[in-house]
Steps between C-alpha positions, in 0.01 A plus 500: 500500500311781671252396768156644430266238648494373855653159554388213722707619799342845493150366448540255788630778725198719423257213560674402824483846655168617359327173587175398336172629637191433293272735699570874536684597821687796646877475455749621763486850352119501535417465128231266364691216329425172319682216327879531512509840668299688237353832614341554160380283214670486157234743367611761757202466736599510868426194709217549752431289807151433363632340176420135437760231555715388206640158406868403516502497119361856494763610756783348292363654180472840672856475627628414152315794346609744768864390488521620138477858627775446757725314255461775241570771759811331644621430146459866403660635821809279506814462295515214251771292670328401825471126565177299510523475880553876531201562273284255699591663833416845363165383359412347839597827669294707254200268534506546877612863535367649177658607174516866608693412813751297300536771236589768754715281724868506585477124440433558129764772473761261640386214274537722194839633607650159584271195527764318705546772764495319837307789663191411294411241766455780756271687262263200483503471879389863551155412360368294793217718631124478454273766640810667650602193704786257445340169402692175548340353187627791291845474657509131400373578150755778442777269627390226260473749211853624579624140516342426161639824358853406608481135390 
């Protein structure tokens, strides 16, 4: 059966690396962020540092709403025979790096050519910079996404 919704492993990976912040803050790339790494609200409004705090329930609801966009995008970009773990890893990647970056990436090209190509791991690992600097947190996230993808 074709994966088209994120599974528990992917959701847990996103929550682990995004973390939960109920008040707006600046992320490593310098963008106002809230909840589980959201830089905008489900209605498309950008997060501002002056926004009011949200509850954990609101953050979880926002994440669920926003993930629909990423799930739909990954589903439309990828071949139909990828596994649930591959789908989850790609949704996590897209959530963190952006749908446009996934769509134009060598990572996606390799997935669509042969989802079991061993060089796909290296494509995940290339995306470990924020604000032009290598970030250890992103290196760990990309490694865990690649591990999930290959599992």
